[in-house]
Structure formats: structure tokens, C-alpha cells
N, C-alpha and C positions, 0 to 999 in steps of 0.2 A: 185703128185699134190703139188703145191707150198703152203706153210703154209699161205701166204698172200692172197691166193685166197678167204679165208673166209671173208675178209674185203673189203669194197668198195675202189676204187681208191682214192676217196675224203678223207676217213678216214686215209689212209696211208699218204696222203699229209699233212693233219692236224697234225698227230702225228710227222712227220718229221719237220714241221714248228714249232710246240710247243717245240720240243727238241732243235731246233736251237735258239729259243728265250731264253730258259733257259740257254743254254751255253753262249749266248751273254751277258745276264744280269749278269752272274757271272764272266765274263772275265775282265781283267784289263782295256781294251779299253772302255768297256761299262761304267765302273765306272768313267772314265775320262770325258765322255760326258754327264753324268747326271748333272742337274743343282743343285746348292746349293741355296735354296730359303728361303725367310722369308717374313712375313707381315711387312710393314713399319709402325712404330709408328707415328701417326699423330702429336704428340706433345712430342718431345724428341729425343732420339738417338736410331738408329737401327744398329746392327752389323751383317753383313752377312759374313761368313768366309768359305773358301775352304782350307782344310788342307789335304795334301797328301805327299807322299815321295818327298822331295826337292821342294815342292810348298806350300806356305802359303800366300794366297791372303785374305786380309781383306778390306772390304768396309764398311765405316761408313757413315750413312745418318743422318743429323741433321735437324729437322723440328720444326716448331712452328705453333700454331693455331691462327687464327684471326676471330673475329666475323663478319659475313656478314649477309645480309638479309636472312630470312628463306625461306623454300620451297614454301610458298604461296605468296612470294613477288618477283616479277620479277627482274632479274639482271639489274643493271643500264646500261643505254646506253653507258656512258663513264666509263669504268672500270679503276680503278686506281691500281689494284693488278693483279697478275697472277692467281687468283682464277678461277676455272672452273665452279663454282656454281653447282657442282654435289655433294658436301659434305658441311654440315653445322655443325660446323664451318669449314672454309677453312683451309687447311694445306699447308703451304709454306715450301719449302726446303731452308735452310740457308747455308748448306755446304755439300759437298761430299768429303770424304777422301778415298784414295786408297793406300794400301801398299802391296809390294811384298816382301816376306821373311823378314818382319820387316822394310823394307826401304820405306819411303813414296814417292809417285810419285807426281809430280806437277800436280794439277788438275785446269785447267783454269776455271775462274768463269762462262764463257758462257756454260760450261758443265751442270750446275745445276741452274743458275740464274732464268730461266723461268719455273722451275718445280713446280707443285702444285698438291695436292691431290693424292700423290703416294700411291698406294694400296699394291703392292708387288714388291720385287726386287730379282733378282737372278744372280748368277755368273755362266757362262758357259765357259768351256775350249774349245778353238778353236785350229786348227792346228798351227797357228802362233801367239797365244796370248790368250786373254780372252775377254769376252763380259759381260757387266752388262746390264741386261734388266729390265726396270722399267715400270710397268703398271700404268698409270696416268689417273685420271678423270673417267668419266662414260658417257655412252650413246653418244650423239653427240660431247661431249667435251673430249672423251677418246683418248689417244695416247699411243704408246709404244715408249719409248726412249731407244736406244741402245748405250752404251758407249764402244768403243773398245780400248784396251790397251795391252801392253806387259810388260815385267819385267822392262822396262826402262822409259816408258812414255805413256800418253794418246795419241792415234793416231787420233781418230775421234768420231763423235757422229751423230746418225741418229734419226729422229723423223718419226715414221711410223703410218699410219692409221691402227688400229687393224682389221678392217673388210676386207680390200683388201690387206694389207701388202705393200701398195704404200708408197714409201719414199717421205715425204712431205718436209723435210728439211735435209740437210747434211752439216756437218762442219768438216773440216780437221784441224789438229793441227800440227805445226812444232815442231821440237825438241827445248826444252828450250835453250836459249843462255847461261844461267848460271845454274850451278848444284844446284838443289833444296835440 
């Protein structure tokens, strides 16, 4: 009689699955796909860094707060800032810097100029480069902004609806004409 006959088929499958998960989590490929994440400071500088063998990606996010109407005061009809009115005070992004192995990449202003109330940011290693994922706003004003880049340049940016994953806006960037 087989020793496994004492166990149900489901238990064996669960044990094999669990072992596979453990092996995957401790493999070098799994480590490369795990995100490097941090909360974004609403008023100041946030540094998110991915350091590995031959890869050192640093993302700096600079923000400042501005006073807006409180939670019991409705948002104005004509908004003059990018504030989402999901955080009081509002936090606007002033600049995003990206460097690869200590060499700064040119980051077009349109990558970050409309960002506000960024909660978290993460760097994710992709097959052909990297992704910065930023969670912005809250409730009906929430978005996920994904910035795609490689070791040479920022390639594109996408704004997604967090509920459906639907891409609401997409921007592609050409190679800079001058070396930055």
C-alpha cells in the first residue's frame, strides 16, 4: 500500500503547492519580481530604492502640501489645483527623479505635473525595464499611475482606474534629443 494513501488527494496537492510557493519565494527570479515599496511623504522627499546585483534604481518624489477646504466644505466648482479633495491638506507632486546605477534619467514634466495625494509608490522589475506604480487619491478620485522606464529613458506613463484596471490615459515618450 502506498504511504500517500493515508492522505487525501487534496492534502497532497496542498502540500505540493505550498512547497512550490516556498521554493519560488526563495528563488532569485521571485526576488526580482517583488516590489520595492514605500509610503510617500505628503510634504517633503520620499526615496524608493531597488538595489540588486548590477541594478541600483532610485526614485525620488518631492511633494508639498497646500491648504484647501476641509472635509465639511464641498470642493469648488472651478478647481485651480490638481488636488483630489480626498486629503486635507492636499499634497502636490513637485518633481520625480529617476536614476539607474547613479545616472539620472530625463523625466518629462508631464510624467508628474498632474499628480496629487500620492499615498504609496513602488518599483517593480519587468522583463524589459522597470515600472513605478503610484497610488493616488481616494474613493472616486483615486487613480494608479504607472511610469515605465529602462536604464536609458522614461518610455511611457499610464493612468489607470484602480477598480477596473481600465487605462484612462496613456502617454508615450520619445528618446530625448540631447543627452541629459
